[in-house]
NUFI-796384 format. One record per residue (C-alpha): chain; residue number from 1; y, z, x; residue in one letter. Coordinates in pm, whole numbers. Last residue first. Layout:
<pts>
- A, NUM, Y, Z, X, A
...
</pts>
This chain:
<pts>
- A, 274, -434, 1122, -2599, K
- A, 273, -505, 794, -2311, K
- A, 272, -757, 985, -2118, A
- A, 271, -666, 1009, -1732, L
- A, 270, -723, 1366, -1716, I
- A, 269, -1026, 1358, -1911, E
- A, 268, -1216, 1107, -1711, T
- A, 267, -1075, 1311, -1405, L
- A, 266, -1255, 1598, -1548, L
- A, 265, -1598, 1409, -1606, G
- A, 264, -1547, 1242, -1201, D
- A, 263, -1552, 1629, -1075, C
- A, 262, -1857, 1706, -1259, T
- A, 261, -2011, 1388, -1154, K
- A, 260, -1929, 1457, -799, G
- A, 259, -2032, 1824, -799, I
- A, 258, -2393, 1715, -959, D
- A, 257, -2427, 1442, -675, T
- A, 256, -2357, 1678, -378, V
- A, 255, -2574, 1912, -551, A
- A, 254, -2837, 1631, -553, D
- A, 253, -2765, 1552, -200, K
- A, 252, -2893, 1915, -99, S
- A, 251, -2599, 2137, 10, F
- A, 250, -2656, 2348, 285, G
- A, 249, -2907, 2666, 339, D
- A, 248, -2719, 2930, 105, V
- A, 247, -2617, 2629, -101, A
- A, 246, -2607, 2833, -424, G
- A, 245, -2244, 2969, -372, E
- A, 244, -2140, 2628, -377, M
- A, 243, -2324, 2477, -708, Q
- A, 242, -2233, 2810, -916, Q
- A, 241, -1852, 2701, -740, L
- A, 240, -1882, 2390, -880, V
- A, 239, -1990, 2506, -1263, S
- A, 238, -1730, 2762, -1262, A
- A, 237, -1462, 2460, -1169, L
- A, 236, -1596, 2253, -1461, G
- A, 235, -1584, 2540, -1723, K
- A, 234, -1180, 2604, -1574, Q
- A, 233, -1125, 2248, -1550, I
- A, 232, -1244, 2191, -1920, S
- A, 231, -996, 2476, -2020, K
- A, 230, -732, 2310, -1809, V
- A, 229, -811, 1977, -2027, V
- A, 228, -748, 2146, -2351, D
- A, 227, -446, 2342, -2283, H
- A, 226, -550, 2693, -2326, D
- A, 225, -454, 2818, -1992, R
- A, 224, -130, 2644, -1997, T
- A, 223, 35, 2776, -2339, S
- A, 222, -112, 3115, -2233, G
- A, 221, 67, 3136, -1931, P
- A, 220, -110, 3071, -1607, M
- A, 219, -282, 3375, -1454, K
- A, 218, -626, 3293, -1529, A
- A, 217, -579, 2939, -1408, I
- A, 216, -479, 3054, -1041, S
- A, 215, -760, 3298, -1040, S
- A, 214, -1027, 2981, -1112, V
- A, 213, -805, 2773, -807, F
- A, 212, -831, 3032, -575, H
- A, 211, -1178, 3061, -629, E
- A, 210, -1226, 2679, -606, V
- A, 209, -1058, 2768, -253, L
- A, 208, -1308, 3030, -186, M
- A, 207, -1624, 2827, -281, P
- A, 206, -1514, 2553, -7, Q
- A, 205, -1860, 2402, 81, N
- A, 204, -1762, 2047, 17, L
- A, 203, -1703, 1944, 383, L
- A, 202, -2073, 2070, 447, E
- A, 201, -2207, 1767, 289, A
- A, 200, -2086, 1578, 587, R
- A, 199, -2257, 1796, 839, D
- A, 198, -2576, 1827, 631, A
- A, 197, -2603, 1422, 603, S
- A, 196, -2551, 1144, 328, F
- A, 195, -2428, 840, 382, S
- A, 194, -2348, 701, 48, K
- A, 193, -2383, 1040, -104, K
- A, 192, -2103, 1186, 152, V
- A, 191, -1859, 878, 45, V
- A, 190, -1878, 953, -330, S
- A, 189, -1880, 1324, -286, T
- A, 188, -1557, 1282, -65, V
- A, 187, -1400, 1062, -335, S
- A, 186, -1490, 1319, -595, A
- A, 185, -1333, 1589, -412, T
- A, 184, -1020, 1374, -339, G
- A, 183, -950, 1338, -704, R
- A, 182, -1036, 1649, -815, L
- A, 181, -823, 1809, -541, W
- A, 180, -543, 1599, -661, G
- A, 179, -524, 1723, -1014, G
- A, 178, -567, 2061, -906, L
- A, 177, -274, 2047, -678, S
- A, 176, -69, 1942, -935, V
- A, 175, -186, 2174, -1161, C
- A, 174, -100, 2451, -979, Q
- A, 173, 267, 2336, -939, S
- A, 172, 261, 2307, -1324, L
- A, 171, 158, 2676, -1338, D
- A, 170, 445, 2750, -1099, N
- A, 169, 697, 2610, -1318, D
- A, 168, 937, 2869, -1211, K
- A, 167, 1213, 2593, -1209, M
- A, 166, 1209, 2687, -821, Q
- A, 165, 798, 2649, -838, E
- A, 164, 810, 2316, -992, M
- A, 163, 1099, 2200, -740, T
- A, 162, 865, 2297, -434, D
- A, 161, 551, 2135, -629, R
- A, 160, 719, 1821, -646, V
- A, 159, 864, 1832, -289, T
- A, 158, 556, 1943, -172, K
- A, 157, 369, 1629, -350, Q
- A, 156, 643, 1353, -222, T
- A, 155, 586, 1513, 131, Q
- A, 154, 238, 1435, 174, D
- A, 153, 295, 1107, -5, F
- A, 152, 571, 1024, 253, E
- A, 151, 364, 1126, 595, K
- A, 150, 63, 935, 498, R
- A, 149, 317, 616, 415, I
- A, 148, 460, 702, 768, A
- A, 147, 114, 708, 932, S
- A, 146, 50, 351, 747, W
- A, 145, 318, 170, 868, N
- A, 144, 192, -172, 714, G
- A, 143, 547, -305, 725, K
- A, 142, 575, -351, 338, D
- A, 141, 393, -60, 282, A
- A, 140, 658, 143, 488, A
- A, 139, 962, -18, 234, D
- A, 138, 732, 123, -101, L
- A, 137, 641, 456, 86, I
- A, 136, 1008, 514, 155, A
- A, 135, 1127, 432, -197, Q
- A, 134, 874, 667, -341, A
- A, 133, 1008, 965, -100, H
- A, 132, 1363, 907, -170, P
- A, 131, 1286, 862, -550, L
- A, 130, 1089, 1203, -589, V
- A, 129, 1404, 1467, -622, S
- A, 128, 1593, 1224, -821, K
- A, 127, 1261, 1141, -1009, S
- A, 126, 1192, 1535, -1111, L
- A, 125, 1224, 1505, -1506, G
- A, 124, 844, 1491, -1535, L
- A, 123, 854, 1185, -1704, S
- A, 122, 1088, 1015, -1414, K
- A, 121, 818, 1184, -1148, A
- A, 120, 561, 1013, -1354, L
- A, 119, 743, 668, -1340, S
- A, 118, 809, 710, -950, I
- A, 117, 433, 792, -879, V
- A, 116, 311, 492, -1084, D
- A, 115, 548, 285, -867, H
- A, 114, 385, 416, -587, G
- A, 113, 97, 387, -678, I
- A, 112, 113, 24, -734, D
- A, 111, 294, 8, -394, K
- A, 110, 2, 173, -228, V
- A, 109, -253, -78, -393, A
- A, 108, -85, -365, -298, E
- A, 107, -77, -232, 65, K
- A, 106, -432, -170, 105, D
- A, 105, -486, 29, 422, Q
- A, 104, -835, 154, 272, A
- A, 103, -753, 498, 394, Q
- A, 102, -413, 452, 296, V
- A, 101, -543, 343, -70, A
- A, 100, -735, 676, -73, V
- A, 99, -394, 850, 22, F
- A, 98, -256, 701, -247, G
- A, 97, -548, 826, -501, E
- A, 96, -425, 1144, -388, A
- A, 95, -56, 1105, -506, V
- A, 94, -193, 961, -833, T
- A, 93, -443, 1270, -893, Y
- A, 92, -179, 1512, -823, G
- A, 91, 72, 1345, -1043, F
- A, 90, -179, 1312, -1360, L
- A, 89, -241, 1706, -1327, L
- A, 88, 134, 1743, -1328, S
- A, 87, 200, 1483, -1640, L
- A, 86, -142, 1666, -1804, K
- A, 85, 64, 1968, -1824, T
- A, 84, 401, 1793, -1903, R
- A, 83, 243, 1666, -2215, D
- A, 82, 499, 1346, -2269, S
- A, 81, 249, 1096, -2231, T
- A, 80, 197, 746, -2105, T
- A, 79, -160, 692, -1973, P
- A, 78, -206, 594, -1611, I
- A, 77, -397, 287, -1581, D
- A, 76, -678, 341, -1345, Q
- A, 75, -752, 104, -1036, K
- A, 74, -1020, 338, -861, R
- A, 73, -1014, 278, -458, L
- A, 72, -1345, 419, -307, E
- A, 71, -1508, 67, -231, A
- A, 70, -1172, 7, -22, Q
- A, 69, -1254, 316, 164, W
- A, 68, -1561, 146, 304, N
- A, 67, -1668, 483, 493, P
- A, 66, -1567, 472, 873, E
- A, 65, -1673, 773, 1033, G
- A, 64, -1628, 1149, 1013, L
- A, 63, -1332, 1196, 1212, K
- A, 62, -1075, 1015, 1027, D
- A, 61, -1149, 1360, 792, L
- A, 60, -983, 1559, 1116, V
- A, 59, -645, 1319, 1103, S
- A, 58, -670, 1358, 738, F
- A, 57, -634, 1737, 732, V
- A, 56, -311, 1664, 911, E
- A, 55, -181, 1484, 610, S
- A, 54, -249, 1773, 386, P
- A, 53, -30, 2054, 544, V
- A, 52, -311, 2343, 609, P
- A, 51, -351, 2591, 385, V
- A, 50, -418, 2959, 535, I
- A, 49, -533, 3152, 259, V
- A, 48, -408, 3519, 250, D
- A, 47, -239, 3419, -106, D
- A, 46, -102, 3130, 5, V
- A, 45, -42, 3081, 378, V
- A, 44, 133, 2785, 493, K
- A, 43, -7, 2484, 743, G
- A, 42, -27, 2364, 1091, P
- A, 41, -370, 2335, 1212, F
- A, 40, -442, 2499, 1548, A
- A, 39, -675, 2759, 1362, L
- A, 38, -892, 2490, 1260, P
- A, 37, -1004, 2441, 1640, D
- A, 36, -1218, 2137, 1655, F
- A, 35, -1541, 2009, 1749, N
- A, 34, -1639, 1620, 1685, E
- A, 33, -1822, 1423, 1385, V
- A, 32, -1748, 1077, 1532, G
- A, 31, -2047, 852, 1343, K
- A, 30, -2213, 1048, 1081, T
- A, 29, -2513, 826, 986, G
- A, 28, -2734, 911, 1249, Q
- A, 27, -2679, 1321, 1328, P
- A, 26, -2385, 1435, 1456, A
- A, 25, -2492, 1703, 1716, A
- A, 24, -2148, 1959, 1604, T
- A, 23, -1929, 2011, 1341, L
- A, 22, -1768, 2328, 1417, S
- A, 21, -1612, 2596, 1163, L
- A, 20, -1340, 2894, 1215, S
- A, 19, -1121, 3134, 1045, G
- A, 18, -1392, 3332, 869, A
- A, 17, -1505, 3026, 675, M
- A, 16, -1335, 2673, 722, L
- A, 15, -1370, 2562, 371, L
- A, 14, -1304, 2157, 352, A
- A, 13, -1072, 1990, 102, A
- A, 12, -1050, 1618, 30, A
- A, 11, -838, 1271, -23, L
- A, 10, -527, 1450, -193, T
- A, 9, -546, 1822, -296, P
- A, 8, -632, 1878, 68, C
- A, 7, -662, 2207, 109, L
- A, 6, -861, 2295, 453, F
- A, 5, -968, 2682, 464, L
- A, 4, -852, 2939, 652, S
- A, 3, -914, 3310, 569, R
- A, 2, -677, 3524, 765, K
- A, 1, -800, 3783, 1052, M
</pts>
């Protein structure tokens, strides 16, 4: 059986051990947690891991209740840089922030993020591929068409990753995923802490995914692997993995807080103006 997990390099990622996970008997404060069949999710196979489409993962996360997504938005200035490794991490971060803006149904935030996507794509030399998606995001924001915006953010990241892989920049493609995963996980830890339950915290239990990222970094060219921010991410992932492997009986609120702090610290490095 294929190992199955939710990879949401945007808002969140939930590990599905041995191909199935049921969230049942939702306790108070976890409105809407439902049973679902992870094998029904669309996706692609990467290194024997089933990776569903991010926008489809959102349809599951929607069932976890109605957190205050507006409070989760981070209005950050995207630093100007010519560093392609950092640009790739920033791109993943920005697309993930776009999904948070969609959850918050904040039209202006979506438009601002759409412009950031265009700017980053231009710096990466990928504006021709990304511009149609970015324009579609801006047009859909004017109409308040949230499902269309989700689809375009999803396609934007896929287009960038596919283009990078065609250009043999697999390491940069992984950086896009890393930037998005860190932002998504930071957002999930924040939501879970505010209304803690074992079921919600279980969305963070994804050691196979973290191991996949650790392995991907180890295979990167030296120039990328030795990048200061990538080295910090590698160290941070080791800390997160330790938390996950130690959560045999489920995550404590303190463990969720620690994972969130690690992700937030790494995002601060990614967003640093240097």
